[in-house]
Every structure is written in C-alpha cells, then in structure tokens.
C-alpha positions in Angstrom: -75.8 -32.9 -57.8 -72.7 -30.9 -57.1 -72.6 -27.1 -56.9 -69.4 -25.2 -57.0 -68.5 -21.5 -57.1 -65.2 -20.7 -58.8 -63.2 -17.5 -59.4 -60.7 -18.1 -62.1 -57.4 -16.3 -61.4 -54.4 -15.6 -63.7 -52.5 -18.6 -62.3 -55.4 -21.0 -63.1 -55.6 -19.7 -66.6 -51.8 -19.9 -67.0 -51.9 -23.5 -65.8 -54.6 -24.4 -68.4 -52.7 -22.5 -71.2 -49.5 -24.3 -70.4 -51.1 -27.7 -70.4 -53.0 -27.1 -73.6 -50.1 -25.6 -75.5 -47.5 -28.2 -74.5 -49.9 -31.0 -75.4 -50.4 -29.7 -78.9 -48.3 -30.7 -81.9 -46.9 -27.2 -82.1 -45.9 -27.1 -78.5 -44.2 -30.5 -78.6 -42.4 -29.6 -81.8 -41.2 -26.2 -80.5 -39.9 -27.7 -77.3 -38.2 -30.5 -79.1 -36.6 -28.2 -81.5 -35.4 -25.9 -78.7 -33.8 -28.8 -76.9 -32.2 -30.1 -80.0 -30.6 -26.7 -80.6 -29.2 -26.7 -77.1 -27.8 -30.2 -77.5 -26.3 -29.2 -80.9 -24.7 -26.1 -79.3 -23.1 -28.2 -76.6 -21.9 -30.8 -79.0 -20.4 -28.4 -81.6 -19.4 -25.5 -79.2 -21.4 -23.1 -81.3 -22.8 -21.1 -78.5 -25.2 -19.0 -80.6 -27.4 -22.1 -80.8 -27.7 -22.2 -77.0 -29.2 -18.7 -77.1 -31.6 -19.7 -79.9 -32.6 -22.9 -78.1 -33.2 -21.0 -74.9 -35.3 -18.5 -76.7 -37.3 -21.4 -78.3 -37.8 -23.0 -74.9 -38.6 -19.9 -72.9 -40.8 -17.9 -75.4 -43.9 -20.0 -75.1 -44.2 -20.1 -71.3 -43.4 -16.4 -71.0 -45.9 -15.3 -73.7 -48.6 -17.5 -72.1 -47.8 -15.9 -68.7 -48.3 -12.4 -70.2 -51.4 -13.5 -72.1 -53.1 -15.1 -69.0 -52.6 -11.9 -67.0 -53.9 -9.7 -69.8 -56.9 -12.0 -70.4 -57.9 -12.1 -66.7 -57.8 -8.3 -66.6 -59.7 -7.7 -69.9 -62.3 -10.4 -70.1 -65.4 -9.5 -68.1 -66.3 -13.2 -67.5 -63.2 -13.6 -65.3 -64.2 -10.6 -63.1 -67.0 -12.4 -61.2 -67.2 -15.9 -59.8 -68.8 -18.7 -61.9 -71.4 -21.1 -60.5 -71.2 -24.7 -61.7 -73.7 -27.4 -61.2 -72.8 -30.9 -62.2 -75.6 -33.4 -62.3 -76.7 -36.6 -64.0 -77.4 -34.8 -67.3 -74.4 -32.6 -67.6 -72.8 -29.3 -66.6 -74.6 -26.0 -66.0 -72.5 -22.8 -65.9 -74.1 -19.6 -64.6 -72.8 -16.1 -64.0 -75.2 -13.3 -63.2 -78.2 -13.6 -65.5 -76.3 -15.7 -68.1 -76.6 -19.5 -68.0 -75.4 -22.3 -70.3 -75.8 -26.1 -70.2 -73.8 -28.8 -71.8 -74.6 -32.6 -71.8 -72.0 -35.1 -70.7 -72.0 -36.8 -74.1 -71.1 -33.4 -75.7 -68.0 -33.0 -73.6 -64.7 -33.4 -75.5 -62.4 -34.7 -72.7 -61.4 -34.3 -69.1 -57.8 -33.9 -67.9 -56.0 -32.8 -64.8 -52.9 -30.9 -63.9 -51.3 -30.5 -60.5 -53.4 -27.4 -60.0 -56.7 -28.0 -61.9 -59.3 -30.4 -63.3 -60.0 -29.3 -66.8 -63.2 -30.3 -68.6 -63.0 -29.6 -72.3 -66.2 -28.5 -73.9 -64.6 -28.4 -77.4 -61.1 -28.9 -78.7 -60.0 -25.4 -77.5 -62.6 -24.4 -74.9 -62.6 -25.7 -71.4 -64.0 -25.3 -67.9 -61.3 -25.0 -65.3 -61.9 -26.3 -61.8 -59.0 -25.1 -59.6 -58.3 -27.9 -57.1 -57.7 -25.4 -54.3 -61.2 -24.0 -54.7 -62.9 -27.4 -54.9 -61.9 -28.3 -51.3 -63.6 -31.5 -50.1 -65.8 -31.6 -53.3 -62.7 -32.6 -55.4 -63.3 -36.3 -55.2 -67.1 -35.9 -55.9 -66.3 -33.8 -59.0 -63.8 -36.4 -60.3 -66.3 -39.2 -59.6 -69.1 -37.3 -61.4 -67.0 -36.7 -64.5 -65.6 -40.3 -64.5 -69.1 -41.8 -64.1 -70.7 -39.8 -67.0 -67.9 -39.6 -69.6 -66.4 -42.5 -71.5 -63.1 -43.8 -69.8 -61.2 -43.0 -73.0 -62.0 -39.3 -72.6 -61.0 -39.0 -69.0 -57.4 -38.6 -68.0 -57.6 -37.3 -64.4 -55.0 -38.0 -61.8 -56.0 -37.3 -58.2 
C-alpha cells in the first residue's frame, strides 16, 4: 500500500491539459495546420499566413495556461491537498470527508510527462501525481500502476 498527499498547482494542471490536448485529434490537427500555414507563408512569401500560423500554434497553449490558472483558483477541490492510497485493489482518493474508490480494472490508461504521472479514470478525467511531490515514492507508484494495469494501457517513462 502506498499513501501520498498531493496539492495540485496550476503548473501541474497546465502540464496535464497540454498533454491531453496535444494528444487528441483536434490538437494534432490544429498544430499541423498551423505549421503548414507557416511553411506555406515561407514558400510563397505571403507573410499574412505566418501570422495565421503563429496564432494557430500559440492559441491553444495560451488558452490552456489561462484556463489552468482560473480552474485552480475557482475549483474548491484544488484548494486542499488530496490523499491517495494505492493498493492491490485500486486507488482511493480522499479529501476532507469525501472519499472515492476506483478499481484498477476500471482505469482507462496511465501516461507520464516530464512533470507528472497521469492516471486516467475515464477518457477525460484523470488523477495527476506531480513527480516533484512523489519524492522517493515515484518508483513504487510506477510499479504499482504497471503491476495492476494491462501493459497496453501503461505508457509511463521514468
């Protein structure tokens, strides 16, 4: 059993939002289209397309940055630390008097970024474990997830 206390900050939420958005079809399409506009502008010397391409490339990260800051300030669940317990059966999340439990077989997938380990509980909802807050428990968390989830659902880099 592993017990962790995590306080999600705006940077952690932004990291999750970036990873989630840029791995979706819309994020990939938008980035590709923005890059194509810039290449087209350079090839044809029609500089208006560089501006459009830059807007396409920079809008998503900027809007996610603003949204993560706003969400941290407005969502009460981000105001207090969350307590996580990972055991043989699954994940328990508690905060104050609230408690939720999810079995390993109900988890959608597990991925990592340079800053976080992200455990998806559905296609759009996730539990974020900031690596800087895991400390020496990081390896144990990765092992627990990798042991209890099918390998096809786990894409975690140390």
